[in-house]
mmCIF file of the C-alpha atoms, coordinates in Angstrom:
data_MODEL
# 
_entry.id   MODEL 
# 
loop_
_atom_site.group_PDB 
_atom_site.id 
_atom_site.type_symbol 
_atom_site.label_atom_id 
_atom_site.label_alt_id 
_atom_site.label_comp_id 
_atom_site.label_asym_id 
_atom_site.label_entity_id 
_atom_site.label_seq_id 
_atom_site.pdbx_PDB_ins_code 
_atom_site.Cartn_x 
_atom_site.Cartn_y 
_atom_site.Cartn_z 
_atom_site.occupancy 
_atom_site.B_iso_or_equiv 
_atom_site.pdbx_formal_charge 
_atom_site.auth_seq_id 
_atom_site.auth_comp_id 
_atom_site.auth_asym_id 
_atom_site.auth_atom_id 
_atom_site.pdbx_PDB_model_num 
ATOM 1   C CA . LYS A 1 1   ? 0.000   0.000   0.000  1.00 0.00 ? 1   LYS A CA 1 
ATOM 2   C CA . PRO A 1 2   ? 1.164   3.618   -0.361 1.00 0.00 ? 2   PRO A CA 1 
ATOM 3   C CA . GLY A 1 3   ? 3.886   4.548   2.083  1.00 0.00 ? 3   GLY A CA 1 
ATOM 4   C CA . THR A 1 4   ? 5.072   0.964   2.560  1.00 0.00 ? 4   THR A CA 1 
ATOM 5   C CA . THR A 1 5   ? 8.761   0.451   1.917  1.00 0.00 ? 5   THR A CA 1 
ATOM 6   C CA . CYS A 1 6   ? 11.028  -2.568  1.523  1.00 0.00 ? 6   CYS A CA 1 
ATOM 7   C CA . LEU A 1 7   ? 12.127  -2.003  5.113  1.00 0.00 ? 7   LEU A CA 1 
ATOM 8   C CA . ASP A 1 8   ? 8.605   -2.539  6.451  1.00 0.00 ? 8   ASP A CA 1 
ATOM 9   C CA . CYS A 1 9   ? 8.563   -6.133  5.209  1.00 0.00 ? 9   CYS A CA 1 
ATOM 10  C CA . HIS A 1 10  ? 12.246  -7.061  5.297  1.00 0.00 ? 10  HIS A CA 1 
ATOM 11  C CA . MET A 1 11  ? 13.469  -5.147  8.385  1.00 0.00 ? 11  MET A CA 1 
ATOM 12  C CA . PRO A 1 12  ? 10.375  -4.763  10.618 1.00 0.00 ? 12  PRO A CA 1 
ATOM 13  C CA . LYS A 1 13  ? 10.339  -2.951  13.955 1.00 0.00 ? 13  LYS A CA 1 
ATOM 14  C CA . VAL A 1 14  ? 10.872  -5.852  16.349 1.00 0.00 ? 14  VAL A CA 1 
ATOM 15  C CA . VAL A 1 15  ? 13.991  -4.806  18.310 1.00 0.00 ? 15  VAL A CA 1 
ATOM 16  C CA . MET A 1 16  ? 13.774  -2.980  21.645 1.00 0.00 ? 16  MET A CA 1 
ATOM 17  C CA . GLY A 1 17  ? 15.590  0.338   21.361 1.00 0.00 ? 17  GLY A CA 1 
ATOM 18  C CA . ILE A 1 18  ? 16.112  2.779   24.194 1.00 0.00 ? 18  ILE A CA 1 
ATOM 19  C CA . ASP A 1 19  ? 12.507  3.953   24.319 1.00 0.00 ? 19  ASP A CA 1 
ATOM 20  C CA . ARG A 1 20  ? 10.733  2.358   21.320 1.00 0.00 ? 20  ARG A CA 1 
ATOM 21  C CA . PHE A 1 21  ? 10.900  -0.567  18.984 1.00 0.00 ? 21  PHE A CA 1 
ATOM 22  C CA . VAL A 1 22  ? 13.271  -0.080  16.077 1.00 0.00 ? 22  VAL A CA 1 
ATOM 23  C CA . ARG A 1 23  ? 14.014  -1.956  12.903 1.00 0.00 ? 23  ARG A CA 1 
ATOM 24  C CA . THR A 1 24  ? 15.922  -5.181  13.102 1.00 0.00 ? 24  THR A CA 1 
ATOM 25  C CA . HIS A 1 25  ? 19.309  -5.085  11.400 1.00 0.00 ? 25  HIS A CA 1 
ATOM 26  C CA . ARG A 1 26  ? 18.714  -8.543  9.988  1.00 0.00 ? 26  ARG A CA 1 
ATOM 27  C CA . ILE A 1 27  ? 17.280  -8.551  6.504  1.00 0.00 ? 27  ILE A CA 1 
ATOM 28  C CA . SER A 1 28  ? 14.680  -11.277 6.452  1.00 0.00 ? 28  SER A CA 1 
ATOM 29  C CA . SER A 1 29  ? 11.659  -12.449 4.561  1.00 0.00 ? 29  SER A CA 1 
ATOM 30  C CA . PRO A 1 30  ? 8.102   -12.246 5.854  1.00 0.00 ? 30  PRO A CA 1 
ATOM 31  C CA . THR A 1 31  ? 7.748   -15.765 4.451  1.00 0.00 ? 31  THR A CA 1 
ATOM 32  C CA . ASN A 1 32  ? 10.284  -17.320 6.838  1.00 0.00 ? 32  ASN A CA 1 
ATOM 33  C CA . PRO A 1 33  ? 8.581   -20.605 7.821  1.00 0.00 ? 33  PRO A CA 1 
ATOM 34  C CA . LYS A 1 34  ? 10.425  -20.795 11.165 1.00 0.00 ? 34  LYS A CA 1 
ATOM 35  C CA . ILE A 1 35  ? 9.134   -17.392 12.309 1.00 0.00 ? 35  ILE A CA 1 
ATOM 36  C CA . LEU A 1 36  ? 5.626   -18.145 11.076 1.00 0.00 ? 36  LEU A CA 1 
ATOM 37  C CA . ALA A 1 37  ? 5.571   -21.623 12.637 1.00 0.00 ? 37  ALA A CA 1 
ATOM 38  C CA . ALA A 1 38  ? 6.552   -20.162 16.028 1.00 0.00 ? 38  ALA A CA 1 
ATOM 39  C CA . ALA A 1 39  ? 3.776   -17.521 15.828 1.00 0.00 ? 39  ALA A CA 1 
ATOM 40  C CA . GLY A 1 40  ? 6.620   -15.019 15.759 1.00 0.00 ? 40  GLY A CA 1 
ATOM 41  C CA . PRO A 1 41  ? 6.400   -11.379 14.753 1.00 0.00 ? 41  PRO A CA 1 
ATOM 42  C CA . ASN A 1 42  ? 5.919   -11.608 11.003 1.00 0.00 ? 42  ASN A CA 1 
ATOM 43  C CA . ALA A 1 43  ? 6.075   -8.379  9.037  1.00 0.00 ? 43  ALA A CA 1 
ATOM 44  C CA . CYS A 1 44  ? 2.673   -8.874  7.383  1.00 0.00 ? 44  CYS A CA 1 
ATOM 45  C CA . ASN A 1 45  ? 0.749   -9.004  10.636 1.00 0.00 ? 45  ASN A CA 1 
ATOM 46  C CA . LEU A 1 46  ? 2.722   -6.215  12.294 1.00 0.00 ? 46  LEU A CA 1 
ATOM 47  C CA . CYS A 1 47  ? 0.653   -3.939  10.052 1.00 0.00 ? 47  CYS A CA 1 
ATOM 48  C CA . HIS A 1 48  ? -2.380  -6.193  9.594  1.00 0.00 ? 48  HIS A CA 1 
ATOM 49  C CA . LEU A 1 49  ? -2.903  -6.962  13.279 1.00 0.00 ? 49  LEU A CA 1 
ATOM 50  C CA . ASP A 1 50  ? -6.589  -7.655  12.752 1.00 0.00 ? 50  ASP A CA 1 
ATOM 51  C CA . ARG A 1 51  ? -5.931  -10.351 10.145 1.00 0.00 ? 51  ARG A CA 1 
ATOM 52  C CA . SER A 1 52  ? -5.474  -14.062 10.817 1.00 0.00 ? 52  SER A CA 1 
ATOM 53  C CA . ILE A 1 53  ? -2.522  -16.259 9.950  1.00 0.00 ? 53  ILE A CA 1 
ATOM 54  C CA . GLY A 1 54  ? -4.885  -17.940 7.463  1.00 0.00 ? 54  GLY A CA 1 
ATOM 55  C CA . TRP A 1 55  ? -5.312  -14.577 5.727  1.00 0.00 ? 55  TRP A CA 1 
ATOM 56  C CA . THR A 1 56  ? -1.540  -13.988 5.777  1.00 0.00 ? 56  THR A CA 1 
ATOM 57  C CA . VAL A 1 57  ? -0.774  -17.372 4.209  1.00 0.00 ? 57  VAL A CA 1 
ATOM 58  C CA . ALA A 1 58  ? -3.433  -16.788 1.528  1.00 0.00 ? 58  ALA A CA 1 
ATOM 59  C CA . GLU A 1 59  ? -2.082  -13.290 0.744  1.00 0.00 ? 59  GLU A CA 1 
ATOM 60  C CA . LEU A 1 60  ? 1.481   -14.593 0.460  1.00 0.00 ? 60  LEU A CA 1 
ATOM 61  C CA . ARG A 1 61  ? 0.247   -17.288 -1.917 1.00 0.00 ? 61  ARG A CA 1 
ATOM 62  C CA . THR A 1 62  ? -1.836  -14.865 -4.028 1.00 0.00 ? 62  THR A CA 1 
ATOM 63  C CA . GLY A 1 63  ? 0.447   -11.839 -4.061 1.00 0.00 ? 63  GLY A CA 1 
ATOM 64  C CA . PHE A 1 64  ? 3.870   -13.451 -3.967 1.00 0.00 ? 64  PHE A CA 1 
ATOM 65  C CA . GLU A 1 65  ? 3.275   -17.045 -5.112 1.00 0.00 ? 65  GLU A CA 1 
ATOM 66  C CA . VAL A 1 66  ? 4.684   -18.324 -1.814 1.00 0.00 ? 66  VAL A CA 1 
ATOM 67  C CA . ARG A 1 67  ? 3.345   -21.739 -0.865 1.00 0.00 ? 67  ARG A CA 1 
ATOM 68  C CA . LEU A 1 68  ? 3.372   -22.434 2.876  1.00 0.00 ? 68  LEU A CA 1 
ATOM 69  C CA . ASP A 1 69  ? 2.076   -25.530 4.593  1.00 0.00 ? 69  ASP A CA 1 
ATOM 70  C CA . PRO A 1 70  ? -0.937  -24.468 6.715  1.00 0.00 ? 70  PRO A CA 1 
ATOM 71  C CA . GLN A 1 71  ? -0.197  -27.338 9.104  1.00 0.00 ? 71  GLN A CA 1 
ATOM 72  C CA . GLY A 1 72  ? 2.908   -25.432 10.201 1.00 0.00 ? 72  GLY A CA 1 
ATOM 73  C CA . PHE A 1 73  ? 0.905   -22.778 12.032 1.00 0.00 ? 73  PHE A CA 1 
ATOM 74  C CA . ALA A 1 74  ? -0.587  -24.704 14.953 1.00 0.00 ? 74  ALA A CA 1 
ATOM 75  C CA . SER A 1 75  ? 1.140   -22.351 17.410 1.00 0.00 ? 75  SER A CA 1 
ATOM 76  C CA . TYR A 1 76  ? -1.349  -19.612 16.424 1.00 0.00 ? 76  TYR A CA 1 
ATOM 77  C CA . GLY A 1 77  ? -4.227  -21.685 17.777 1.00 0.00 ? 77  GLY A CA 1 
ATOM 78  C CA . ASP A 1 78  ? -7.301  -20.772 15.780 1.00 0.00 ? 78  ASP A CA 1 
ATOM 79  C CA . PRO A 1 79  ? -6.045  -20.136 12.209 1.00 0.00 ? 79  PRO A CA 1 
ATOM 80  C CA . GLU A 1 80  ? -8.753  -17.476 11.781 1.00 0.00 ? 80  GLU A CA 1 
ATOM 81  C CA . ALA A 1 81  ? -8.000  -15.519 14.990 1.00 0.00 ? 81  ALA A CA 1 
ATOM 82  C CA . ALA A 1 82  ? -6.554  -12.017 14.632 1.00 0.00 ? 82  ALA A CA 1 
ATOM 83  C CA . VAL A 1 83  ? -2.784  -12.405 14.909 1.00 0.00 ? 83  VAL A CA 1 
ATOM 84  C CA . GLY A 1 84  ? -2.394  -9.211  16.955 1.00 0.00 ? 84  GLY A CA 1 
ATOM 85  C CA . GLU A 1 85  ? -4.688  -10.653 19.606 1.00 0.00 ? 85  GLU A CA 1 
ATOM 86  C CA . VAL A 1 86  ? -2.816  -13.976 19.518 1.00 0.00 ? 86  VAL A CA 1 
ATOM 87  C CA . TRP A 1 87  ? 0.425   -12.093 20.150 1.00 0.00 ? 87  TRP A CA 1 
ATOM 88  C CA . LEU A 1 88  ? -1.076  -10.021 22.989 1.00 0.00 ? 88  LEU A CA 1 
ATOM 89  C CA . ALA A 1 89  ? -2.094  -13.263 24.709 1.00 0.00 ? 89  ALA A CA 1 
ATOM 90  C CA . SER A 1 90  ? 1.291   -14.937 24.146 1.00 0.00 ? 90  SER A CA 1 
ATOM 91  C CA . ALA A 1 91  ? 3.239   -16.484 27.006 1.00 0.00 ? 91  ALA A CA 1 
ATOM 92  C CA . GLU A 1 92  ? 6.303   -14.730 25.556 1.00 0.00 ? 92  GLU A CA 1 
ATOM 93  C CA . PRO A 1 93  ? 6.732   -11.255 27.099 1.00 0.00 ? 93  PRO A CA 1 
ATOM 94  C CA . ALA A 1 94  ? 8.709   -9.963  24.098 1.00 0.00 ? 94  ALA A CA 1 
ATOM 95  C CA . LEU A 1 95  ? 5.946   -10.965 21.698 1.00 0.00 ? 95  LEU A CA 1 
ATOM 96  C CA . ARG A 1 96  ? 3.307   -9.259  23.863 1.00 0.00 ? 96  ARG A CA 1 
ATOM 97  C CA . LEU A 1 97  ? 5.408   -6.089  23.805 1.00 0.00 ? 97  LEU A CA 1 
ATOM 98  C CA . ILE A 1 98  ? 5.994   -6.218  20.047 1.00 0.00 ? 98  ILE A CA 1 
ATOM 99  C CA . ALA A 1 99  ? 2.232   -6.504  19.574 1.00 0.00 ? 99  ALA A CA 1 
ATOM 100 C CA . THR A 1 100 ? 1.556   -3.650  22.006 1.00 0.00 ? 100 THR A CA 1 
ATOM 101 C CA . ALA A 1 101 ? 4.021   -1.394  20.184 1.00 0.00 ? 101 ALA A CA 1 
ATOM 102 C CA . ALA A 1 102 ? 2.535   -2.356  16.804 1.00 0.00 ? 102 ALA A CA 1 
ATOM 103 C CA . TYR A 1 103 ? -0.961  -1.502  18.039 1.00 0.00 ? 103 TYR A CA 1 
ATOM 104 C CA . ALA A 1 104 ? 0.326   1.858   19.338 1.00 0.00 ? 104 ALA A CA 1 
ATOM 105 C CA . ARG A 1 105 ? 1.476   2.681   15.781 1.00 0.00 ? 105 ARG A CA 1 
ATOM 106 C CA . SER A 1 106 ? -1.708  1.344   14.198 1.00 0.00 ? 106 SER A CA 1 
ATOM 107 C CA . PRO A 1 107 ? -5.106  2.922   13.587 1.00 0.00 ? 107 PRO A CA 1 
ATOM 108 C CA . LEU A 1 108 ? -6.421  -0.180  15.391 1.00 0.00 ? 108 LEU A CA 1 
ATOM 109 C CA . GLY A 1 109 ? -4.736  0.860   18.645 1.00 0.00 ? 109 GLY A CA 1 
ATOM 110 C CA . ALA A 1 110 ? -7.648  2.923   19.947 1.00 0.00 ? 110 ALA A CA 1 
ATOM 111 C CA . SER A 1 111 ? -10.041 -0.005  19.656 1.00 0.00 ? 111 SER A CA 1 
ATOM 112 C CA . MET A 1 112 ? -7.595  -2.263  21.528 1.00 0.00 ? 112 MET A CA 1 
ATOM 113 C CA . LEU A 1 113 ? -6.889  0.171   24.354 1.00 0.00 ? 113 LEU A CA 1 
ATOM 114 C CA . PRO A 1 114 ? -8.477  -1.949  27.142 1.00 0.00 ? 114 PRO A CA 1 
ATOM 115 C CA . GLU A 1 115 ? -6.435  -4.988  26.068 1.00 0.00 ? 115 GLU A CA 1 
ATOM 116 C CA . LEU A 1 116 ? -3.250  -2.910  25.874 1.00 0.00 ? 116 LEU A CA 1 
ATOM 117 C CA . VAL A 1 117 ? -3.768  -1.385  29.325 1.00 0.00 ? 117 VAL A CA 1 
ATOM 118 C CA . ARG A 1 118 ? -3.765  -4.922  30.758 1.00 0.00 ? 118 ARG A CA 1 
ATOM 119 C CA . GLY A 1 119 ? -0.022  -4.983  30.078 1.00 0.00 ? 119 GLY A CA 1 
ATOM 120 C CA . LEU A 1 120 ? 0.387   -2.478  32.929 1.00 0.00 ? 120 LEU A CA 1 
ATOM 121 C CA . ALA A 1 121 ? -0.651  -5.249  35.330 1.00 0.00 ? 121 ALA A CA 1 
ATOM 122 C CA . ASP A 1 122 ? 2.058   -7.616  34.089 1.00 0.00 ? 122 ASP A CA 1 
ATOM 123 C CA . PRO A 1 123 ? 4.241   -9.110  36.843 1.00 0.00 ? 123 PRO A CA 1 
ATOM 124 C CA . LEU A 1 124 ? 7.387   -8.189  34.868 1.00 0.00 ? 124 LEU A CA 1 
ATOM 125 C CA . ALA A 1 125 ? 8.589   -4.613  35.407 1.00 0.00 ? 125 ALA A CA 1 
ATOM 126 C CA . HIS A 1 126 ? 10.037  -4.259  31.915 1.00 0.00 ? 126 HIS A CA 1 
ATOM 127 C CA . VAL A 1 127 ? 6.719   -5.315  30.377 1.00 0.00 ? 127 VAL A CA 1 
ATOM 128 C CA . ARG A 1 128 ? 4.915   -2.662  32.425 1.00 0.00 ? 128 ARG A CA 1 
ATOM 129 C CA . SER A 1 129 ? 7.468   -0.010  31.430 1.00 0.00 ? 129 SER A CA 1 
ATOM 130 C CA . TRP A 1 130 ? 7.378   -0.818  27.721 1.00 0.00 ? 130 TRP A CA 1 
ATOM 131 C CA . THR A 1 131 ? 3.591   -1.034  27.779 1.00 0.00 ? 131 THR A CA 1 
ATOM 132 C CA . LEU A 1 132 ? 3.527   2.433   29.328 1.00 0.00 ? 132 LEU A CA 1 
ATOM 133 C CA . LEU A 1 133 ? 5.749   3.779   26.519 1.00 0.00 ? 133 LEU A CA 1 
ATOM 134 C CA . ALA A 1 134 ? 3.424   2.267   23.897 1.00 0.00 ? 134 ALA A CA 1 
ATOM 135 C CA . LEU A 1 135 ? 0.325   3.673   25.595 1.00 0.00 ? 135 LEU A CA 1 
ATOM 136 C CA . GLU A 1 136 ? 1.904   7.120   25.749 1.00 0.00 ? 136 GLU A CA 1 
ATOM 137 C CA . GLU A 1 137 ? 2.575   6.906   22.008 1.00 0.00 ? 137 GLU A CA 1 
ATOM 138 C CA . LEU A 1 138 ? -1.010  5.849   21.384 1.00 0.00 ? 138 LEU A CA 1 
ATOM 139 C CA . VAL A 1 139 ? -2.640  8.531   23.536 1.00 0.00 ? 139 VAL A CA 1 
ATOM 140 C CA . GLN A 1 140 ? -0.027  11.106  22.478 1.00 0.00 ? 140 GLN A CA 1 
ATOM 141 C CA . ARG A 1 141 ? 0.777   12.320  25.955 1.00 0.00 ? 141 ARG A CA 1 
ATOM 142 C CA . ARG A 1 142 ? 2.925   11.380  28.926 1.00 0.00 ? 142 ARG A CA 1 
ATOM 143 C CA . ILE A 1 143 ? 1.268   9.318   31.638 1.00 0.00 ? 143 ILE A CA 1 
ATOM 144 C CA . THR A 1 144 ? 2.629   10.703  34.898 1.00 0.00 ? 144 THR A CA 1 
ATOM 145 C CA . ASP A 1 145 ? 3.982   8.613   37.772 1.00 0.00 ? 145 ASP A CA 1 
ATOM 146 C CA . ALA A 1 146 ? 1.016   9.823   39.811 1.00 0.00 ? 146 ALA A CA 1 
ATOM 147 C CA . GLU A 1 147 ? -1.298  8.242   37.228 1.00 0.00 ? 147 GLU A CA 1 
ATOM 148 C CA . PHE A 1 148 ? 0.703   5.023   36.929 1.00 0.00 ? 148 PHE A CA 1 
ATOM 149 C CA . ASP A 1 149 ? 4.169   4.145   38.170 1.00 0.00 ? 149 ASP A CA 1 
ATOM 150 C CA . PRO A 1 150 ? 5.457   0.815   36.804 1.00 0.00 ? 150 PRO A CA 1 
ATOM 151 C CA . ARG A 1 151 ? 7.995   0.665   39.671 1.00 0.00 ? 151 ARG A CA 1 
ATOM 152 C CA . ALA A 1 152 ? 5.452   1.102   42.463 1.00 0.00 ? 152 ALA A CA 1 
ATOM 153 C CA . SER A 1 153 ? 4.398   -1.666  44.824 1.00 0.00 ? 153 SER A CA 1 
ATOM 154 C CA . PRO A 1 154 ? 1.803   -4.122  43.504 1.00 0.00 ? 154 PRO A CA 1 
ATOM 155 C CA . GLU A 1 155 ? -0.799  -2.588  45.804 1.00 0.00 ? 155 GLU A CA 1 
ATOM 156 C CA . GLN A 1 156 ? -0.136  0.969   44.632 1.00 0.00 ? 156 GLN A CA 1 
ATOM 157 C CA . ARG A 1 157 ? -0.107  -0.137  40.956 1.00 0.00 ? 157 ARG A CA 1 
ATOM 158 C CA . ALA A 1 158 ? -3.464  -1.887  41.450 1.00 0.00 ? 158 ALA A CA 1 
ATOM 159 C CA . ARG A 1 159 ? -4.937  1.321   42.938 1.00 0.00 ? 159 ARG A CA 1 
ATOM 160 C CA . GLN A 1 160 ? -3.503  3.411   40.112 1.00 0.00 ? 160 GLN A CA 1 
ATOM 161 C CA . LEU A 1 161 ? -4.816  1.014   37.473 1.00 0.00 ? 161 LEU A CA 1 
ATOM 162 C CA . SER A 1 162 ? -8.300  1.132   38.941 1.00 0.00 ? 162 SER A CA 1 
ATOM 163 C CA . ARG A 1 163 ? -8.256  4.939   38.543 1.00 0.00 ? 163 ARG A CA 1 
ATOM 164 C CA . LEU A 1 164 ? -6.299  5.193   35.298 1.00 0.00 ? 164 LEU A CA 1 
ATOM 165 C CA . ARG A 1 165 ? -8.298  6.504   32.383 1.00 0.00 ? 165 ARG A CA 1 
ATOM 166 C CA . VAL A 1 166 ? -6.492  6.827   29.098 1.00 0.00 ? 166 VAL A CA 1 
ATOM 167 C CA . THR A 1 167 ? -8.167  7.876   25.899 1.00 0.00 ? 167 THR A CA 1 
ATOM 168 C CA . PRO A 1 168 ? -6.432  8.055   22.549 1.00 0.00 ? 168 PRO A CA 1 
ATOM 169 C CA . ALA A 1 169 ? -5.816  11.414  20.965 1.00 0.00 ? 169 ALA A CA 1 
ATOM 170 C CA . ARG A 1 170 ? -7.500  12.088  17.650 1.00 0.00 ? 170 ARG A CA 1 
ATOM 171 C CA . ARG A 1 171 ? -5.056  11.458  14.841 1.00 0.00 ? 171 ARG A CA 1 
# 
């Protein structure tokens, strides 16, 4: 689509930088069967978060004549589930964060805000911190420590989360 570059597909934003996800320095293919079989962050679904792995495989076949074995995607669970939601529910913290950051950059982010906010309750401090960065990008403002402090005690974070109200800015 307009505005898409070679980098979007072959060097997607899946590496944690200082304060945001940046492009990987590894040139890869969005058709890499190992990444797809592991329900990993494939470049197609980083933009098409609302599409299923079934859709992705069909698009790769139609648009690029890439033939992938649909049996190789059992790790996605339901082959018709939205991949972004599969990633948000992943047991892998890095994959949850990649999905959260992708939603923050996406027009779909506003509709997924309640699911993204759940990342602030994660037991891992780095997941809470990176989720906060993504939410700030999505709502286009800083969330103060008084509103939510990812380093606070579990009790204080629970109180803050119960009061936290974030709404996305109009883009």
